[in-house]
Structures are given as C-alpha cells and as structure tokens.
C-alpha positions in Angstrom: 35.2 15.3 3.9 34.4 16.5 0.4 31.0 15.7 -1.0 30.4 15.6 -4.7 26.9 14.1 -5.0 24.1 15.5 -7.1 22.5 18.8 -6.0 18.9 17.6 -6.2 15.8 19.7 -5.5 13.2 17.7 -3.5 10.5 19.2 -5.7 12.0 17.5 -8.7 12.0 14.2 -6.9 8.4 14.6 -5.9 7.3 15.3 -9.4 9.3 12.4 -10.8 7.7 10.0 -8.3 4.2 11.2 -9.2 4.9 10.7 -12.9 6.2 7.2 -12.2 3.1 6.4 -10.2 0.5 7.8 -12.6 2.4 7.0 -15.9 1.1 10.3 -17.2 2.4 13.9 -17.4 -1.2 15.1 -17.7 -2.5 13.3 -14.6 0.6 14.4 -12.7 0.0 18.0 -13.7 -3.6 17.9 -12.7 -2.9 16.3 -9.3 -0.1 18.7 -8.5 -1.9 21.8 -9.7 0.6 22.6 -12.4 0.8 22.8 -16.1 2.0 19.9 -18.2 4.8 22.0 -19.5 6.0 22.7 -15.9 6.0 19.0 -15.1 7.9 18.2 -18.3 10.4 20.9 -17.5 11.1 19.5 -14.0 11.6 16.0 -15.4 14.0 17.4 -18.0 15.9 19.3 -15.3 16.3 16.1 -13.3 17.5 14.2 -16.4 20.0 17.0 -17.1 21.4 16.8 -13.5 21.8 13.0 -13.5 22.8 12.8 -17.2 20.4 9.9 -17.6 17.1 9.4 -19.5 14.7 8.5 -16.6 11.4 8.1 -18.5 10.4 6.5 -21.8 7.5 8.4 -23.4 4.9 6.9 -25.7 1.7 8.3 -27.0 -0.4 6.6 -24.3 1.9 5.9 -21.3 5.1 6.9 -19.6 7.5 4.1 -18.5 10.6 4.0 -16.3 13.9 3.4 -18.0 16.6 1.3 -16.4 18.0 4.4 -14.9 14.6 5.5 -13.8 14.1 2.3 -11.9 17.3 3.0 -10.0 16.3 6.6 -9.5 12.9 5.9 -8.0 14.3 3.9 -5.1 16.7 6.6 -4.2 14.1 9.3 -4.6 11.8 7.6 -2.1 14.6 7.2 0.4 15.7 10.8 0.0 12.1 12.2 0.5 11.6 9.9 3.5 14.8 11.1 5.1 13.9 14.7 4.4 10.5 14.2 6.0 12.0 12.5 9.0 14.5 15.4 9.5 11.7 17.9 9.2 9.6 16.0 11.8 12.6 15.6 14.1 13.3 19.4 14.2 9.7 20.5 14.3 8.5 18.0 16.9 11.7 16.8 18.7 10.0 16.8 22.1 6.8 15.2 21.1 5.6 12.7 23.7 2.6 10.4 24.3 1.0 7.1 23.4 -0.6 6.4 20.1 -3.0 3.5 19.6 -3.1 2.2 16.1 -5.2 -0.7 14.7 -4.3 -2.4 11.4 -5.0 -5.6 9.4 -2.2 -8.1 9.9 -1.3 -8.5 6.3 -1.0 -4.8 5.7 1.0 -4.4 8.9 3.4 -7.1 7.8 3.9 -5.8 4.3 4.0 -2.0 4.7 4.0 -0.7 8.3 7.4 -1.8 9.7 9.5 0.8 7.8 6.8 3.5 8.1 6.5 3.1 11.9 10.2 2.8 12.3 10.7 6.1 10.5 8.2 7.8 12.8 9.8 6.3 15.9 13.2 7.6 14.8 11.8 11.1 14.3 9.8 11.0 17.6 11.8 8.8 20.1 9.7 9.9 23.1 6.4 8.6 21.6 5.0 5.1 22.4 3.3 3.2 19.6 0.7 0.7 20.6 -0.2 -1.3 17.5 -2.8 -4.1 17.4 -3.6 -6.3 14.4 -7.1 -7.7 13.8 -9.7 -8.1 11.1 -11.3 -5.0 9.6 -14.7 -5.4 11.2 -13.2 -6.0 14.7 -11.0 -2.9 14.2 -13.9 -0.8 13.3 -15.9 -2.0 16.3 -12.9 -1.3 18.5 -12.6 2.2 17.0 -16.2 2.9 17.8 -15.7 1.8 21.4 -12.7 4.3 21.7 -10.0 1.7 21.8 -7.9 3.3 19.1 -6.8 6.7 18.1 -6.7 5.6 14.4 -7.3 2.4 12.4 -6.3 1.3 9.0 -9.3 -0.6 7.4 -9.9 -2.6 4.3 -12.7 -0.6 2.6 -15.7 -1.6 0.6 -15.4 1.1 -2.0 -18.9 0.7 -3.3 -20.6 1.1 0.1 -18.6 3.6 2.1 -16.4 6.7 1.7 -15.4 6.7 5.4 -11.9 7.8 6.3 -9.0 8.9 4.1 -8.2 6.4 1.3 -4.4 6.0 1.4 -3.7 2.8 -0.6 -5.3 1.2 -3.7 -4.1 -2.0 -5.4 -5.6 -4.8 -7.5 -6.6 -8.1 -5.9 -5.5 -11.3 -7.5 -6.0 -15.1 -7.1 -2.9 -16.8 -5.9 -1.9 -20.4 -5.9 1.1 -22.6 -5.2 2.6 -25.2 -7.6 -0.8 -26.4 -8.9 -3.7 -24.5 -10.4 -7.4 -25.5 -10.0 -9.1 -27.2 -12.9 -11.1 -24.6 -14.9 -14.4 -26.5 -14.2 -13.6 -28.0 -10.8 -14.9 -26.7 -7.4 -12.4 -24.1 -6.3 -10.7 -24.9 -3.0 -10.2 -21.7 -1.0 -7.7 -20.8 1.7 -8.9 -17.7 3.5 -9.0 -15.8 6.7 -12.1 -16.4 9.0 -15.2 -14.3 9.0 -15.5 -11.4 9.0 -12.8 -10.8 6.3 -13.4 -8.5 3.4 -11.1 -10.5 1.1 -13.1 -13.7 2.0 -16.3 -11.9 1.2 -15.0 -10.7 -2.2 -13.8 -14.2 -3.1 -17.3 -15.6 -2.4 -19.1 -12.8 -4.2 -16.9 -12.9 -7.3 -17.2 -16.7 -7.7 -20.9 -16.7 -7.1 -21.4 -13.9 -9.7 -20.0 -16.2 -12.4 -21.7 -19.3 -10.9 -18.4 -21.0 -10.1 -18.6 -23.6 -7.3 -16.2 -23.2 -4.4 -15.5 -24.7 -1.0 -13.4 -23.4 1.9 -10.5 -25.9 2.2 -8.5 -24.1 4.9 -9.1 -21.2 7.3 -6.2 -19.3 9.0 -6.4 -16.1 11.1 -2.8 -15.2 10.1 -1.2 -14.2 6.8 1.7 -16.6 7.5 -0.7 -19.5 8.0 -2.6 -18.7 4.8 0.6 -18.5 2.7 1.9 -21.8 4.1 -1.4 -23.6 3.3 -1.4 -22.2 -0.3 2.3 -23.2 -0.7 1.3 -26.7 0.5 -1.2 -27.0 -2.3 -4.4 -26.8 -0.1 -6.1 -24.2 -2.3 -6.0 -20.7 -3.7 -6.3 -17.5 -1.9 -6.8 -13.7 -2.5 -4.1 -11.2 -2.0 -3.2 -7.6 -3.2 -1.0 -8.1 -6.3 2.1 -6.4 -4.8 1.8 -8.5 -1.6 2.2 -11.9 -3.3 5.3 -13.5 -1.8 8.0 -15.5 -3.5 6.9 -19.0 -4.2 3.3 -18.2 -5.0 1.8 -17.7 -8.5 -0.7 -15.2 -9.6 -3.5 -16.8 -11.7 -4.5 -15.1 -14.9 -7.8 -15.1 -16.8 -6.9 -18.5 -18.3 -7.6 -20.1 -14.9 -11.3 -19.4 -15.3 -11.4 -17.5 -12.1 -13.3 -14.1 -12.2 -11.7 -10.7 -11.9 -11.6 -9.3 -8.3 -12.4 -5.8 -7.1 -9.4 -3.7 -6.1 -8.2 -3.6 -2.5 -8.4 -0.3 -0.7 -7.0 0.8 2.7 -8.5 3.8 4.5 -7.3 5.6 7.5 -9.9 6.4 10.1 -9.1 9.0 12.8 -11.0 9.9 15.9 -11.8 13.5 16.8 -9.5 15.6 19.0 -6.4 13.6 18.3 -3.3 14.2 20.5 -0.4 16.0 18.9 1.5 12.7 18.7 -1.4 10.9 17.1 -1.9 13.7 14.6 1.7 13.6 13.6 1.6 9.8 13.1 -1.4 10.1 10.9 0.3 12.7 8.8 3.4 10.5 8.6 1.4 7.4 7.5 -0.5 9.3 4.8 2.7 10.8 3.4 4.6 7.5 3.6 2.0 5.2 2.2 1.2 7.7 -0.6 4.6 6.7 -2.1 4.2 2.9 -2.2 
C-alpha cells in the first residue's frame, strides 16, 4: 500500500498545540524555552506543509482559523498515538495494580480516553479507579488507600500536588433563569464539595440570598435536576452538557473562582503507577 500523507514533525504539532492553548507566540516561546522567532518559524513550516493558514494573528491574540480547528483535533490524536507507541515499546511488559482516586465529574468528562490509552499501551496493568468527593479522596490518600489522587484544589490555600487542569467555573441552568433579586435555588453535591463551598462563598460575598433546593452525590443526578428546573448549579465551563445554559453577568450571579485539578502522588511509586502519572500529566495537559 502506498502512503501519501503529510510528513509531519511531532515537534511542529507540539508547538502548534501550545500556541493554540495560550493564544500567544510570546507565551509559547517562554513556556517552551525558545525564541519567538523559532516558534513563528515552526508554525510557518507547518502551514507550508499543509498548504493552509492555521492561525489568525492580531495585535493582542492568536486565533485558530477553520483549518486550524481541523488541525488541532488531528494534532492531539497524532501526539497521543505517538506517546502510546513510545510507552508500548519502552514498557511493554509493565505489570501491577495502580489505585487511582478521582472526582466523579472529572472522571466522567476526561478520564475514559486517558485511561483507555494507558491500558492499550500497558495491557498487563490493572487499573483500580474509585470516584469520591475531594475531601474523602484526600483522607483516603493519607490512609494509604491510593497510589495517586486527582483533587479539586483550593488555589488560594494550597499548592499541594501537580496542577494539571485549570478551567473557569460557571453558573448553569436549564430552561429558566433565576430572578435577579430572588433567592437562588441551588442544585449541588453534598458536603464536603469544593464547588458547593465556592457557590456559597461567592453568593455570600455579594449578599445574595440562596437556598439548597436539591442535593445529589452524582453528576448525572445534578444535571437531571437542573434540566428539570429545580435550580442552578456550578460546573467547569467546558463540562457543561448539551441542554444546559451558562448564565452570564446579566443574571446577577457573581463571578466564580476557576476550577483546578491537581495530581497528588505517594512516595515510592511502583513503576506502573509512575508511568500512569506521567501519562495523565501528558494527556490532560492537552485538553
């Protein structure tokens, strides 16, 4: 079979993804330890290979073109496959059990493909994944129940672990929006939930009255209650499902702090656990 696809350098794809993520040639150059000219040259080379303009440059920001939006999906897939191949050859006989704890909503939205990729690369490892609230996960980690945990982090109070994911939090509703002066009905996870705490603190800060209208320990239950019109909830912006609406500043609701996920690792990790940690950091750094 004859192959006539693009001859793409993985380094070009990595630089392209970083520019797309930061929206800046300067920030990309700083984060990758290169000059801005070198970054620009790599993007130019990628555009020459594909014959397409991938980025639209303005004085303040860099945006993806239509071709760039197509390219970014393929670039992520190609880098993921490249990493899986590297892992497979380097650690093809890796064995052992890895115990991972994670918040349910994060596990639902991001981990399936990440963990599936690791399992394909390391078929002899056993992944033991448990979902729980952040505080419970941290307590379990301290008791030695996990090799690693993904935690929702309070950025202002701790720098514990490796921060691997950072997105804005938003207020989310179904078909109806709360009156700008009415008591805000909330649909939240039970205590101790960081998003629950942030909702309370943000509303209290602007002296907005609230009440908990519905409590659900699962993301599916929370979404169903919001869709049914029982109240509003708090979610990371890129985790808002179809059928729910993000409320803007016109709703009268206050701005929320960003959501952060950190990876906490125990000392003396097994080889299998260390490889999974590396895979998670690499994979989630691209979303």
